[in-house]
N, CA, C and O of each residue as an XYZ file, in Angstrom:
788
protein
N       0.840     -1.190      0.000
C       0.000      0.000      0.000
C       0.883      1.252      0.000
O       1.782      1.392      0.829
N       0.612      2.145     -0.933
C       1.302      3.430     -0.975
C       0.425      4.482     -0.300
O      -0.770      4.576     -0.577
N       1.027      5.269      0.585
C       0.298      6.316      1.298
C       0.892      7.672      0.953
O       2.107      7.866      0.983
N       0.009      8.601      0.626
C       0.426      9.973      0.345
C      -0.221     10.888      1.375
O      -1.427     10.820      1.613
N       0.590     11.741      1.980
C       0.074     12.782      2.862
C       0.218     14.122      2.167
O       1.323     14.652      2.048
N      -0.905     14.675      1.704
C      -0.887     15.986      1.055
C      -0.940     17.068      2.134
O      -1.883     17.111      2.924
N       0.056     17.929      2.168
C       0.134     19.002      3.160
C       0.051     20.351      2.443
O       0.788     20.611      1.492
N      -0.865     21.207      2.921
C      -0.859     22.580      2.429
C       0.140     23.384      3.278
O       0.263     23.170      4.484
N       0.834     24.290      2.635
C       1.839     25.113      3.321
C       1.234     25.943      4.454
O       0.018     26.110      4.534
N       2.096     26.458      5.322
C       1.670     27.351      6.397
C       1.191     28.695      5.859
O       1.360     29.013      4.682
N       0.594     29.463      6.745
C      -0.033     30.725      6.343
C       1.014     31.790      6.006
O       2.132     31.779      6.522
N       0.616     32.706      5.126
C       1.468     33.828      4.711
C       0.722     35.142      4.960
O      -0.481     35.146      5.221
N       1.441     36.230      4.878
C       0.781     37.539      5.004
C      -0.252     37.735      3.901
O      -1.309     38.319      4.140
N       0.045     37.253      2.694
C      -0.924     37.395      1.595
C      -2.188     36.587      1.868
O      -3.283     37.034      1.526
N      -2.064     35.399      2.480
C      -3.256     34.640      2.878
C      -4.139     35.492      3.778
O      -5.347     35.595      3.564
N      -3.528     36.096      4.780
C      -4.272     36.884      5.764
C      -4.942     38.094      5.110
O      -6.062     38.459      5.468
N      -4.255     38.706      4.156
C      -4.771     39.907      3.498
C      -5.720     39.596      2.345
O      -6.270     40.512      1.734
N      -5.919     38.306      2.041
C      -6.811     37.934      0.946
C      -6.255     38.261     -0.424
O      -7.012     38.537     -1.355
N      -4.936     38.232     -0.554
C      -4.284     38.523     -1.829
C      -4.010     37.215     -2.567
O      -3.482     36.265     -1.988
N      -4.372     37.175     -3.845
C      -4.142     35.971     -4.656
C      -2.645     35.746     -4.822
O      -1.918     36.635     -5.266
N      -2.187     34.536     -4.457
C      -0.758     34.230     -4.517
C      -0.367     33.521     -5.802
O       0.582     33.927     -6.473
N      -1.094     32.462     -6.150
C      -0.750     31.708     -7.348
C       0.698     31.263     -7.325
O       1.176     30.717     -6.331
N       1.399     31.500     -8.436
C       2.795     31.068     -8.533
C       3.768     32.131     -8.035
O       4.981     31.958     -8.152
N       3.247     33.244     -7.472
C       4.134     34.237     -6.857
C       4.850     33.592     -5.675
O       4.274     32.772     -4.960
N       6.111     33.970     -5.477
C       6.914     33.318     -4.438
C       6.811     34.105     -3.134
O       7.648     34.960     -2.842
N       5.779     33.805     -2.361
C       5.479     34.520     -1.120
C       5.946     33.664      0.061
O       5.603     32.484      0.129
N       6.728     34.238      0.999
C       7.243     33.437      2.117
C       6.209     33.216      3.213
O       5.201     33.919      3.284
N       6.468     32.247      4.049
C       5.684     32.066      5.271
C       5.860     33.281      6.173
O       6.890     33.952      6.128
N       4.844     33.561      6.996
C       5.057     34.524      8.079
C       5.343     33.722      9.356
O       5.406     32.493      9.321
N       5.514     34.422     10.474
C       5.893     33.723     11.705
C       4.822     32.728     12.146
O       5.137     31.643     12.634
N       3.555     33.106     11.972
C       2.470     32.177     12.314
C       2.541     30.926     11.448
O       2.324     29.816     11.934
N       2.843     31.105     10.173
C       2.975     29.966      9.264
C       4.077     29.018      9.692
O       3.942     27.800      9.574
N       5.169     29.580     10.191
C       6.275     28.739     10.684
C       5.851     27.961     11.928
O       6.187     26.786     12.074
N       5.108     28.622     12.829
C       4.613     27.934     14.026
C       3.627     26.823     13.649
O       3.631     25.751     14.255
N       2.785     27.086     12.646
C       1.852     26.059     12.173
C       2.614     24.848     11.637
O       2.261     23.705     11.926
N       3.654     25.109     10.858
C       4.454     24.011     10.297
C       5.112     23.200     11.410
O       5.191     21.974     11.323
N       5.583     23.876     12.452
C       6.182     23.169     13.590
C       5.145     22.307     14.313
O       5.446     21.192     14.737
N       3.929     22.830     14.449
C       2.861     22.059     15.094
C       2.545     20.795     14.305
O       2.368     19.721     14.879
N       2.476     20.934     12.983
C       2.231     19.758     12.148
C       3.402     18.785     12.246
O       3.202     17.574     12.342
N       4.620     19.315     12.222
C       5.805     18.455     12.325
C       5.791     17.657     13.623
O       6.106     16.467     13.618
N       5.430     18.296     14.734
C       5.349     17.593     16.020
C       4.309     16.488     15.978
O       4.515     15.413     16.542
N       3.197     16.748     15.316
C       2.167     15.718     15.166
C       2.696     14.536     14.349
O       2.486     13.379     14.714
N       3.378     14.834     13.248
C       3.852     13.765     12.362
C       4.929     12.910     13.031
O       5.044     11.720     12.738
N       5.714     13.506     13.924
C       6.724     12.754     14.671
C       6.057     11.677     15.516
O       6.582     10.571     15.650
N       4.896     12.002     16.086
C       4.235     11.075     17.006
C       3.369     10.041     16.295
O       2.851      9.119     16.925
N       3.213     10.197     14.978
C       2.403      9.247     14.217
C       3.308      8.286     13.459
O       4.533      8.352     13.561
N       2.692      7.403     12.707
C       3.442      6.399     11.949
C       4.454      7.068     11.026
O       4.173      8.115     10.443
N       5.618      6.468     10.895
C       6.732      7.085     10.177
C       6.480      7.366      8.709
O       5.704      6.679      8.044
N       7.154      8.392      8.225
C       7.112      8.756      6.809
C       8.466      8.465      6.193
O       9.496      8.554      6.862
N       8.462      8.116      4.912
C       9.688      7.713      4.236
C      10.323      8.821      3.403
O      11.528      8.797      3.149
N       9.519      9.787      2.980
C       9.996     10.710      1.955
C       9.178     11.989      2.001
O       7.985     11.959      2.301
N       9.823     13.122      1.702
C       9.114     14.390      1.551
C       9.467     14.966      0.182
O      10.639     15.066     -0.183
N       8.434     15.342     -0.566
C       8.600     16.035     -1.843
C       7.799     17.332     -1.723
O       6.696     17.330     -1.176
N       8.343     18.430     -2.228
C       7.677     19.717     -2.046
C       7.658     20.547     -3.319
O       8.517     20.403     -4.189
N       6.674     21.405     -3.408
C       6.699     22.510     -4.362
C       7.967     23.318     -4.090
O       8.462     23.354     -2.963
N       8.484     23.962     -5.128
C       9.697     24.768     -4.955
C       9.411     26.202     -4.519
O      10.343     26.963     -4.261
N       8.121     26.584     -4.432
C       7.811     27.933     -3.960
C       8.124     28.021     -2.470
O       7.879     27.070     -1.727
N       8.665     29.158     -2.027
C       9.264     29.245     -0.698
C       8.302     28.920      0.438
O       8.733     28.364      1.449
N       7.012     29.246      0.313
C       6.080     28.965      1.411
C       5.891     27.472      1.621
O       5.726     27.019      2.753
N       5.914     26.701      0.534
C       5.839     25.241      0.646
C       7.196     24.660      1.014
O       7.296     23.756      1.843
N       8.231     25.190      0.390
C       9.594     24.702      0.640
C       9.952     24.812      2.123
O      10.477     23.867      2.712
N       9.663     25.979      2.726
C      10.001     26.165      4.135
C       9.147     25.268      5.028
O       9.639     24.722      6.017
N       7.872     25.116      4.680
C       7.000     24.201      5.436
C       7.594     22.797      5.411
O       7.690     22.136      6.445
N       7.992     22.348      4.223
C       8.571     21.006      4.075
C       9.870     20.868      4.865
O      10.119     19.831      5.480
N      10.690     21.907      4.847
C      11.978     21.831      5.546
C      11.792     21.811      7.059
O      12.545     21.137      7.762
N      10.798     22.541      7.572
C      10.505     22.503      9.010
C      10.045     21.102      9.415
O      10.475     20.565     10.437
N       9.168     20.522      8.601
C       8.687     19.156      8.873
C       9.844     18.169      8.787
O      10.016     17.322      9.663
N      10.633     18.286      7.726
C      11.756     17.375      7.527
C      12.765     17.424      8.656
O      13.323     16.396      9.040
N      13.002     18.614      9.190
C      13.945     18.766     10.296
C      13.486     17.989     11.532
O      14.286     17.330     12.196
N      12.180     18.076     11.832
C      11.627     17.354     12.994
C      11.633     15.844     12.769
O      11.856     15.068     13.698
N      11.383     15.437     11.513
C      11.315     14.001     11.205
C      12.693     13.409     10.901
O      12.822     12.208     10.664
N      13.727     14.269     10.912
C      15.077     13.837     10.505
C      15.028     13.206      9.123
O      15.612     12.154      8.865
N      14.302     13.898      8.242
C      14.056     13.399      6.897
C      14.246     14.557      5.920
O      13.335     15.368      5.752
N      15.404     14.652      5.277
C      15.606     15.764      4.334
C      14.577     15.713      3.202
O      14.101     14.644      2.819
N      14.250     16.888      2.681
C      13.338     16.934      1.536
C      14.029     16.239      0.366
O      15.144     16.597     -0.013
N      13.351     15.239     -0.202
C      13.945     14.454     -1.291
C      14.231     15.332     -2.504
O      15.341     15.332     -3.036
N      13.217     16.079     -2.934
C      13.398     16.995     -4.058
C      12.216     17.959     -4.138
O      11.168     17.755     -3.525
N      12.431     19.019     -4.920
C      11.404     20.032     -5.120
C      10.854     19.859     -6.533
O      11.601     19.834     -7.511
N       9.538     19.739     -6.614
C       8.882     19.406     -7.876
C       7.999     20.580     -8.306
O       7.052     20.940     -7.607
N       8.314     21.169     -9.452
C       7.549     22.332     -9.928
C       6.101     21.981    -10.248
O       5.250     22.868    -10.320
N       5.811     20.691    -10.442
C       4.416     20.296    -10.708
C       3.530     20.491     -9.485
O       2.306     20.547     -9.605
N       4.147     20.595     -8.303
C       3.378     20.816     -7.075
C       3.145     22.299     -6.790
O       2.565     22.643     -5.760
N       3.589     23.179     -7.686
C       3.346     24.614     -7.526
C       1.848     24.916     -7.555
O       1.048     24.158     -8.103
N       1.498     26.052     -6.943
C       0.108     26.493     -6.969
C      -0.327     26.813     -8.402
O       0.492     27.155     -9.255
N      -1.623     26.696     -8.642
C      -2.191     27.092     -9.925
C      -1.825     28.547    -10.197
O      -2.031     29.412     -9.346
N      -1.288     28.812    -11.367
C      -0.911     30.172    -11.721
C      -2.150     31.056    -11.815
O      -3.147     30.691    -12.438
N      -2.068     32.221    -11.186
C      -3.194     33.150    -11.194
C      -3.121     34.201    -12.277
O      -3.996     35.062    -12.360
N      -2.095     34.149    -13.108
C      -2.003     35.118    -14.195
C      -2.036     36.545    -13.682
O      -1.291     36.912    -12.773
N      -2.916     37.349    -14.279
C      -2.982     38.781    -13.961
C      -3.585     39.076    -12.590
O      -3.457     40.194    -12.091
N      -4.241     38.091    -11.974
C      -4.875     38.378    -10.674
C      -3.892     38.249     -9.506
O      -4.200     38.678     -8.394
N      -2.728     37.670     -9.744
C      -1.762     37.504     -8.657
C      -1.370     38.865     -8.088
O      -1.107     39.809     -8.832
N      -1.336     38.950     -6.770
C      -0.992     40.193     -6.104
C      -2.176     41.125     -5.899
O      -2.000     42.263     -5.463
N      -3.394     40.651     -6.213
C      -4.586     41.498     -6.052
C      -5.559     40.881     -5.045
O      -5.587     39.668     -4.838
N      -6.352     41.756     -4.428
C      -7.439     41.299     -3.553
C      -8.726     41.205     -4.370
O      -8.793     41.699     -5.495
N      -9.741     40.568     -3.797
C     -11.041     40.493     -4.471
C     -11.579     41.899     -4.758
O     -12.109     42.155     -5.839
N     -11.443     42.795     -3.801
C     -11.904     44.172     -3.979
C     -11.214     44.845     -5.167
O     -11.850     45.540     -5.959
N      -9.911     44.627     -5.275
C      -9.158     45.197     -6.402
C      -9.576     44.568     -7.728
O      -9.639     45.254     -8.748
N      -9.860     43.278     -7.717
C     -10.296     42.614     -8.957
C     -11.658     43.137     -9.404
O     -11.885     43.370    -10.591
N     -12.556     43.318     -8.447
C     -13.876     43.862     -8.781
C     -13.759     45.271     -9.353
O     -14.441     45.610    -10.321
N     -12.902     46.087     -8.760
C     -12.720     47.464     -9.232
C     -12.089     47.501    -10.625
O     -12.433     48.351    -11.446
N     -11.168     46.578    -10.883
C     -10.423     46.607    -12.145
C     -11.158     45.926    -13.296
O     -11.151     46.416    -14.425
N     -11.802     44.774    -12.997
C     -12.387     43.979    -14.073
C     -13.894     43.757    -13.950
O     -14.516     43.218    -14.865
N     -14.488     44.169    -12.824
C     -15.926     44.010    -12.651
C     -16.293     42.673    -12.031
O     -15.441     41.818    -11.792
N     -17.599     42.516    -11.776
C     -18.103     41.341    -11.061
C     -17.882     40.032    -11.819
O     -17.833     38.963    -11.211
N     -17.752     40.112    -13.128
C     -17.566     38.895    -13.933
C     -16.096     38.627    -14.251
O     -15.790     38.023    -15.279
N     -15.189     39.067    -13.388
C     -13.769     38.926    -13.695
C     -13.359     37.484    -13.913
O     -12.418     37.213    -14.659
N     -14.063     36.540    -13.262
C     -13.707     35.123    -13.428
C     -13.970     34.623    -14.851
O     -13.403     33.616    -15.273
N     -14.818     35.318    -15.573
C     -15.158     34.914    -16.946
C     -14.180     35.482    -17.971
O     -14.216     35.094    -19.138
N     -13.313     36.391    -17.551
C     -12.380     37.038    -18.474
C     -11.117     36.204    -18.657
O     -10.786     35.356    -17.828
N     -10.428     36.460    -19.750
C      -9.143     35.809    -19.998
C      -8.055     36.641    -19.304
O      -7.549     37.621    -19.851
N      -7.718     36.218    -18.090
C      -6.707     36.937    -17.311
C      -5.429     36.116    -17.164
O      -4.657     36.301    -16.223
N      -5.224     35.209    -18.113
C      -4.001     34.389    -18.189
C      -3.848     33.442    -16.997
O      -2.733     33.057    -16.646
N      -4.975     33.067    -16.373
C      -4.918     32.091    -15.282
C      -4.739     30.687    -15.861
O      -5.241     30.382    -16.942
N      -4.021     29.845    -15.132
C      -3.821     28.462    -15.567
C      -5.150     27.724    -15.585
O      -5.960     27.863    -14.669
N      -5.367     26.947    -16.620
C      -6.585     26.154    -16.746
C      -6.716     25.185    -15.566
O      -5.738     24.563    -15.150
N      -7.935     25.067    -15.033
C      -8.168     24.212    -13.866
C      -7.741     22.773    -14.131
O      -7.110     22.137    -13.287
N      -8.091     22.266    -15.311
C      -7.766     20.876    -15.631
C      -6.257     20.678    -15.782
O      -5.728     19.641    -15.381
N      -5.569     21.648    -16.346
C      -4.114     21.551    -16.495
C      -3.435     21.496    -15.126
O      -2.493     20.731    -14.919
N      -3.924     22.312    -14.203
C      -3.355     22.290    -12.848
C      -3.586     20.927    -12.195
O      -2.676     20.363    -11.587
N      -4.808     20.401    -12.324
C      -5.125     19.086    -11.753
C      -4.249     17.999    -12.363
O      -3.800     17.096    -11.657
N      -4.004     18.078    -13.657
C      -3.175     17.071    -14.333
C      -1.733     17.096    -13.820
O      -1.080     16.054    -13.757
N      -1.237     18.281    -13.453
C       0.110     18.356    -12.863
C       0.158     17.576    -11.554
O       1.090     16.813    -11.298
N      -0.880     17.786    -10.723
C      -0.943     17.073     -9.453
C      -1.047     15.573     -9.641
O      -0.387     14.804     -8.941
N      -1.874     15.159    -10.585
C      -2.036     13.721    -10.854
C      -0.746     13.102    -11.373
O      -0.403     11.976    -11.011
N      -0.034     13.834    -12.217
C       1.232     13.314    -12.755
C       2.242     13.088    -11.633
O       2.997     12.116    -11.651
N       2.247     13.986    -10.666
C       3.149     13.833     -9.519
C       2.769     12.600     -8.701
O       3.641     11.845     -8.271
N       1.478     12.396     -8.490
C       1.001     11.215     -7.763
C       1.381      9.934     -8.503
O       1.821      8.966     -7.883
N       1.213      9.928     -9.817
C       1.568      8.748    -10.608
C       3.059      8.429    -10.470
O       3.443      7.262    -10.388
N       3.891      9.466    -10.446
C       5.327      9.249    -10.264
C       5.627      8.645     -8.888
O       6.498      7.785     -8.762
N       4.906      9.096     -7.864
C       5.084      8.522     -6.527
C       4.734      7.043     -6.555
O       5.471      6.222     -6.009
N       3.617      6.694     -7.187
C       3.207      5.285     -7.273
C       4.247      4.439     -7.995
O       4.508      3.298     -7.614
N       4.835      5.010     -9.041
C       5.801      4.254     -9.837
C       7.155      4.132     -9.148
O       7.781      3.072     -9.175
N       7.602      5.222     -8.530
C       8.964      5.270     -8.006
C       9.098      4.990     -6.510
O      10.183      4.663     -6.029
N       7.987      5.120     -5.776
C       8.046      4.940     -4.314
C       6.921      4.031     -3.835
O       6.269      4.297     -2.826
N       6.713      2.969     -4.570
C       5.637      2.017     -4.273
C       5.756      1.490     -2.842
O       6.847      1.168     -2.372
N       4.615      1.410     -2.167
C       4.504      0.883     -0.798
C       5.239      1.741      0.237
O       5.519      1.277      1.343
N       5.549      2.980     -0.118
C       6.156      3.893      0.848
C       5.136      4.935      1.306
O       4.042      5.045      0.752
N       5.520      5.690      2.325
C       4.673      6.761      2.872
C       5.337      8.085      2.524
O       6.417      8.410      3.019
N       4.667      8.839      1.661
C       5.271     10.019      1.056
C       4.454     11.269      1.391
O       3.242     11.303      1.180
N       5.132     12.293      1.914
C       4.502     13.588      2.149
C       4.725     14.472      0.931
O       5.858     14.635      0.477
N       3.641     15.046      0.400
C       3.722     16.010     -0.685
C       3.280     17.367     -0.135
O       2.125     17.532      0.257
N       4.183     18.324     -0.107
C       3.867     19.647      0.439
C       3.571     20.585     -0.731
O       4.419     20.820     -1.592
N       2.352     21.111     -0.740
C       1.899     21.856     -1.902
C       1.012     23.025     -1.486
O       1.252     23.654     -0.455
N      -0.010     23.317     -2.282
C      -0.810     24.529     -2.159
C      -2.300     24.198     -2.255
O      -2.690     23.184     -2.833
N      -3.123     25.076     -1.677
C      -4.550     24.798     -1.532
C      -5.277     24.446     -2.813
O      -5.924     23.402     -2.886
N      -5.183     25.303     -3.833
C      -5.926     25.043     -5.072
C      -5.384     23.802     -5.787
O      -6.155     22.984     -6.290
N      -4.061     23.666     -5.829
C      -3.474     22.509     -6.525
C      -3.909     21.202     -5.876
O      -4.270     20.251     -6.569
N      -3.876     21.153     -4.540
C      -4.309     19.935     -3.841
C      -5.797     19.699     -4.083
O      -6.208     18.580     -4.389
N      -6.602     20.752     -3.946
C      -8.043     20.610     -4.130
C      -8.418     20.135     -5.519
O      -9.250     19.239     -5.666
N      -7.814     20.725     -6.541
C      -8.100     20.323     -7.922
C      -7.662     18.884     -8.182
O      -8.341     18.138     -8.888
N      -6.527     18.503     -7.608
C      -6.030     17.133     -7.777
C      -6.979     16.127     -7.123
O      -7.281     15.087     -7.709
N      -7.449     16.434     -5.915
C      -8.389     15.538     -5.226
C      -9.688     15.380     -6.010
O     -10.219     14.275     -6.117
N     -10.200     16.482     -6.556
C     -11.441     16.425     -7.333
C     -11.275     15.536     -8.561
O     -12.199     14.819     -8.945
N     -10.096     15.584     -9.172
C      -9.831     14.774    -10.365
C      -9.607     13.309     -9.996
O     -10.052     12.404    -10.701
N      -8.909     13.090     -8.878
C      -8.581     11.729     -8.457
C      -9.804     10.988     -7.918
O     -10.005      9.813     -8.228
N     -10.618     11.666     -7.117
C     -11.798     11.064     -6.483
C     -13.026     11.944     -6.720
O     -13.543     12.553     -5.784
N     -13.497     12.012     -7.983
C     -14.600     12.932     -8.296
C     -15.890     12.617     -7.547
O     -16.678     13.520     -7.267
N     -16.112     11.362     -7.225
C     -17.318     11.003     -6.483
C     -17.289     11.486     -5.050
O     -18.335     11.709     -4.441
N     -16.095     11.648     -4.513
C     -15.936     12.060     -3.118
C     -15.773     13.568     -2.976
O     -16.198     14.151     -1.978
N     -15.151     14.205     -3.983
C     -14.851     15.630     -3.882
C     -15.424     16.401     -5.060
O     -14.888     16.344     -6.167
N     -16.514     17.123     -4.822
C     -17.038     18.055     -5.811
C     -16.436     19.438     -5.574
O     -16.201     20.200     -6.511
N     -16.197     19.739     -4.321
C     -15.647     21.032     -3.929
C     -14.685     20.779     -2.777
O     -14.948     19.951     -1.905
N     -13.576     21.495     -2.782
C     -12.619     21.316     -1.692
C     -12.190     22.676     -1.152
O     -12.140     23.664     -1.884
N     -11.891     22.703      0.104
C     -11.362     23.904      0.739
C     -10.381     23.447      1.805
O     -10.760     22.781      2.768
N      -9.123     23.808      1.625
C      -8.079     23.289      2.504
C      -7.482     24.392      3.369
O      -7.196     25.491      2.893
N      -7.300     24.077      4.643
C      -6.706     25.028      5.581
C      -5.184     24.951      5.535
O      -4.604     23.942      5.133
N      -4.551     26.048      5.959
C      -3.091     26.063      6.008
C      -2.573     24.993      6.974
O      -3.106     24.823      8.070
N      -1.551     24.293      6.560
C      -0.909     23.141      7.207
C      -1.871     22.002      7.517
O      -1.631     21.211      8.429
N      -2.957     21.920      6.759
C      -3.818     20.736      6.883
C      -3.103     19.548      6.250
O      -2.249     19.702      5.377
N      -3.480     18.356      6.718
C      -2.982     17.131      6.098
C      -4.166     16.308      5.617
O      -5.166     16.139      6.315
N      -4.016     15.804      4.405
C      -5.014     14.941      3.775
C      -4.307     13.648      3.396
O      -3.276     13.675      2.723
N      -4.856     12.522      3.823
C      -4.211     11.222      3.581
C      -4.907     10.493      2.424
O      -6.132     10.375      2.384
N      -4.093     10.016      1.498
C      -4.567      9.175      0.400
C      -3.870      7.828      0.489
O      -2.658      7.759      0.696
N      -4.638      6.761      0.331
C      -4.060      5.414      0.347
C      -4.410      4.709     -0.959
O      -5.549      4.757     -1.423
N      -3.407      4.056     -1.542
C      -3.611      3.314     -2.779
C      -3.431      1.831     -2.506
O      -2.328      1.368     -2.213
N      -4.527      1.096     -2.606
C      -4.514     -0.346     -2.394
C      -5.066     -1.006     -3.645
O      -6.208     -0.760     -4.033
N      -4.252     -1.848     -4.277
C      -4.654     -2.553     -5.493
C      -5.251     -1.594     -6.525
O      -6.319     -1.839     -7.084
N      -4.531     -0.499     -6.758
C      -4.878      0.516     -7.757
C      -6.151      1.297     -7.439
O      -6.673      2.007     -8.299
N      -6.650      1.172     -6.218
C      -7.832      1.930     -5.801
C      -7.422      2.963     -4.750
O      -6.654      2.668     -3.834
N      -7.953      4.184     -4.903
C      -7.635      5.254     -3.968
C      -8.709      5.400     -2.908
O      -9.901      5.259     -3.181
N      -8.269      5.684     -1.701
C      -9.174      5.985     -0.595
C      -8.611      7.213      0.120
O      -7.397      7.416      0.153
N      -9.501      8.032      0.692
C      -9.076      9.235      1.419
C      -9.645      9.164      2.835
O     -10.729      9.686      3.098
N      -8.909      8.515      3.754
C      -9.425      8.350      5.118
C      -9.324      9.595      5.996
O      -9.949      9.658      7.055
N      -8.538     10.589      5.563
C      -8.385     11.800      6.364
C      -8.318     12.991      5.415
O      -7.510     13.014      4.486
N      -9.186     13.992      5.663
C      -9.255     15.150      4.761
C      -9.131     16.460      5.538
O      -9.852     16.686      6.510
N      -8.215     17.315      5.103
C      -8.108     18.686      5.611
C      -8.030     18.734      7.139
O      -8.687     19.562      7.770
N      -7.245     17.865      7.716
C      -7.180     17.771      9.179
C      -6.162     18.764      9.750
O      -5.002     18.791      9.341
N      -6.624     19.575     10.701
C      -5.745     20.532     11.380
C      -5.825     20.350     12.895
O      -5.705     21.319     13.645
N      -6.027     19.113     13.345
C      -6.114     18.844     14.790
C      -4.868     19.321     15.517
O      -4.943     19.700     16.686
N      -3.726     19.310     14.845
C      -2.477     19.750     15.468
C      -2.512     21.234     15.817
O      -1.849     21.654     16.765
N      -3.262     22.028     15.079
C      -3.367     23.465     15.381
C      -4.271     23.704     16.574
O      -4.020     24.604     17.375
N      -5.319     22.909     16.699
C      -6.232     23.016     17.834
C      -5.517     22.673     19.127
O      -5.732     23.313     20.156
N      -4.654     21.645     19.066
C      -3.930     21.182     20.261
C      -2.788     22.108     20.642
O      -2.358     22.129     21.795
N      -2.291     22.881     19.666
C      -1.110     23.701     19.919
C      -1.425     24.869     20.831
O      -2.486     25.485     20.729
N      -0.510     25.162     21.709
C      -0.682     26.292     22.628
C      -0.596     27.617     21.897
O      -0.979     28.653     22.440
N      -0.096     27.594     20.666
C       0.099     28.841     19.931
C      -1.196     29.378     19.330
O      -1.234     30.517     18.863
N      -2.273     28.559     19.337
C      -3.491     28.972     18.633
C      -4.682     28.930     19.560
O      -5.797     29.244     19.146
């Protein structure tokens, strides 16, 4: 059985301000680092992980490195396919700014955003590589909210019509005899238990 733990990166200042990040390289803030440490402490106390693969964007990269440090597990490699869905022209803007600039129907305009299906296919390709190269191992993939959500919807369409993932949430996927199961979704119990929150 191959197990994948999908982790969304810790929070950033842009998350708090409601600014679209996309493929912009926005760092974690101090709260995001504390969230990553809380998740790392949780993962230490649970069943062992064999490998960490991360998006190369700094907010995911730092989250992965904080987790890896606690698990004594260096990040295996950084995979650009785990990057957040590109937001094109909306990156760096708030909803209010988008409404002012492009109007209420801005989502219908061609603003150079990455196609939803293309983003999902990147996530699926990464999962397929894990199945091929790390069969029967437990692999953490540190990525981004939209990319993880789109990938889950594509992988398990009957289970996920809509997804919303919290910062440093963990979602577990298990592959048994070519069938996927998701026994844990968007879990942030480690943040509830942490004295920091």
